[in-house]
N, C-alpha and C positions, 0 to 999 in steps of 0.2 A: 156110521158111525166112523168119525175122524178121527185121526192122532191125538188132533190139538184138544179134543172133550176131554180124552184122557187127561192129559196134560192139564187140563183146568181143573177138572176136579182133585188129582194130587196136588195142584195147587190151593187148593180150597181147604183140604185137606192137614196139609203142613201150616198153612199162614193163620188158620183160626175164621175168617172170614170172607166173602164177596171182594169185599172192597180192596182188603191187603193183597188177596190174590191179584185180583185185577193192575193195581199199582206194579206187584212186582213183572208181571205178565204182560203189560204197557198193554191192557186191552180194556175197554172202555167195560164197565159193572154189567151196563144192560147186556149188553152182546155177549159178556162172558156166562151170566147168569141164565141167558137164553140159549145157549149151546149146552150149558147142562141140563137145563129142561128136555132139552131135544132128545139128547141123549137116554134121560130117564124115560121118555115116552117111547122110544126104541125099543131099549130091555125092557120096559114093563117094571120098573123098581124105582123108589123113591132112596135117591143114592147120598143126598144133603138133608140133615134136619136145620130148615131155615129160622132161626130166632131173631128174637133182638139186639140180642149179646153177640150175634155170628151166625156163620154157618158152620154145622160139625158133620162129619160122616155119617150117615144111619146106621143101624145094624145091618140090613141088605147091604149097603155101601161097601161095610166092614167086610163083610163078606167074598166080596168082588174085588177086593182093594190089590190084594196080592197078585191076580190075575192081569188089572190093569198095568201092575208093576211089571210084571215080567213081559206085557206088551212093550212098554217105554223104555225096558233094558234093551230088549228086540232090536227097535228102533236103533238106539243110542248105538249101538254094535255094528247095526248097518252101516250106519254112518261115516265109523270108525274106518270100517273094512274100506269102504268106498272110495276114504282122503280127504273124508270132511272136517276141514279144520273148525268149525266153526260150530260144534257140537257142543253143548251147552255142558261145564263141567259139574260132577255130582257133588251137589249137599248133602253131607250126612250128618244128622240130626243127633245129638246127643245129651240126654237128662241127668243132672248127677245134683244131688245134695250136699258136694263138695266133700266130699270123701277121696281122700288119697290123692288129692291135687296135684301134687308136687311131684310127688314118688309114681304114681303112676299114670296118670290124665294128660299132662303135661309133655313128657316124653313119648307118650303112646302118641298123641298129636303132631309133635314133630318126627317119630318115624313113618306114620301116615304121610306126612308132606314130603316124605324123600322118596317113599315108594310110589304114591300118585301124585305124582306134580298139578296135574290137572283139578284137584279132587280139592273140596274145600269140608273144613269142619264146622258145623255151629253148637255150642253147648249155650245149653241151658239152666241155672242154676233154680231148680225148683222142688217141691215138697215131692215126699215118696209117692202118697196116692195122686198127684198129677202123673206123674213118669209113667205110673201103673198105666192109670185112664188111657194117657198120650201117646203110649204103646200098642197098648189096643187099634185105637181110632187110628195110627199110624203116621199120626204128626212127629214121632220121635221116631229113628230108627234103634236109637240101644239106650240104656238106662241103666246110671251107677247106684245102686243102694245100699244101704248098712243092713243088716239083718242080725237079729238076736238070737241064741240057740234056743230052738224049742219054739219058731215062729213059722206060722204056715206060711208055703208059698203057693201062688197064683198056679194053679197049672193050666192059666189062659197063654201062659210065657215060660219061654224056655228062660235057665239061668245056668249059670256057670260061676262058680266061685273063684275071685281071685286073691285076697288076703285073709286071713286070718288074724284077731288081733281080742284085744281087751279094754275096754274105758280105762281110760288114766284120766288125772288131775292136770289141767292145765294150769301153770303158776309162772307170773313175771320169774326172772331167774336170781331176781336178788329178792324174794317174796321170803320172810323166814320158814315157812314150811317146806319149801325147797333144804332145808338142812334136815332134814327127815328122810326116811328110806323109804316112808310110803305116809298116806293124808288117811286119817280114818272118817267114816263119814260125820264124827260129831266135829270134828275140828272143819269140815269141809263148811258146815252148816253153820257155823260161825261167820263165814266171811263172806263179804258183799261174792257177787256171782253175777255168770253174765250165762244165762239160757238158752236153748235153744227155744223158738218159738212152736207152739203147739202143732205136731204135723211131722216133726223129727223123732226118728229113736232116740236120740239121747234127750230129747223132752220128757218123752216116755221111763226111761232109765233112771235117770236124777230121782223124777217124782216115785220112783219104785225102791230107789235106795234110799231116798232122805226121810218119804211119806209127810208127815206133817212139820218135819226139823230142818223145811226149804229155809234159807236165807231171808233174813228180813228185807235185807237192800237185795233186790234179783233184776237186773237190766234181762231185757228179751232181745233177738235177733234174730235172722233169717241164717244159716249156714253157719260152718264152720270155718270159714276163711275171715269174716267181719266176727265171729267169738276169737279168733286167732289175734287179732288186730288187737280188738279191746282189751283181753288179757295183756298183751306188750304193753299198752297206754297207760296199764295200771287203775282198771278201772274194775277189775272182778278176777276170779277165778273162775274157770269152765270144765266141762265132763266131755271127754272127745274121743273116739277111738284112736288107739294108738300109732295106726298108721295113718292119720290124717295128719298129726304132728312131728313125727319123725320125719326129717328130712325135709321138711317145712324150711324156707328160706328165714323166717323166724325164729326156729329154735339152732338153726346151722350157726346163723350171726349170734345168739348166746342171747336173744331178747327174752323168751320165753322157754319153760323145760317142763319136763311131767313129772309126775310123781305114783306108782300104785296105788288103789284105792283097797287100803287093811280091810283084811276079809272079805274079799269080793272076786269070785272067780268067774263072773260073768263073759262070756266069748261071745264077739261081735266079727261076722263074716260081712267084709266088700263083696259084692254079687252084682254081676254083669247079667242084665235081662233082657231081651227082644220076642218078637215077636215068633210062632212057632209057625215056622215056612220052611215048603221046599225048597224053592230057589229065594237065594240070599246074595243081593246087587253085591257088585266084584268089590267095590269103593265099601262097602258096610263088612265086608267078611274081612276086609284089610285092616280097618281100622280094629273089629275085635281080636286080630290076633298080635296087632301090634299091641293092645290092651293087654291081652294075657300075657306078652312076653316080656312087656315091662314089669307085671305083677309077679313073675317068676322072680327077677331080677330082684326088684325090693324085696318078694322072700327071701333070699338067698343074702 
């Protein structure tokens, strides 16, 4: 067994294919594939599920992934202790549904940057189910998702509540409904609407709220950031957790505003998810702490 074989497995897990992993590592794909196959034969397990669409870590590989990560982290610590200035910086990958981007995520990345000068953060805007699967497979380190009160949480993942809020109507500041203290579902159903695509929590909430009274004109988009921009440009109204709007640059500049939904008392929570593991890499732990700290500031 060689250290680079473990690095190859980690790279394939992170990038989702042998080709992309070989490009990132500057190793030929056949050489990388053969090195992984040799490790599989040595361990007597199948570490990767190879498919036409790419390679993903197998269930057996997932069970061994934490041990491999710990070995690589130990090697990095040894190199640092020996004064190796060329040790690759740790990339922390976080998946998000674009929740509390301006108030929590971006300030946390800024704090992480100050605390870990050699570390980098890769942010992926993806749907909740994809975040869950990627965390289990090890291609993500952390996930930021929204959870409604009463929703089941995966026992396979550890989770920490960061912010509690409520769904609100997001509308242009000059919209006639902005003159009201709250917006009723009937008023909302009569407006042009910007809906989150199926797979996002707010898609499920809005369909539960409005039922058969969904607006006739209804655009769809991925994630809160594009939704807020479309609202600011007058393409329709949308519904998002309040913590994804308050403090946003568009809200601070007066281009968009929010109103409560009349008669609705739904609670929504911003949750930080990660794999259950005894050992957490230092860089991942630092970003976790930054996210928790920034969420406390935002709540205050």
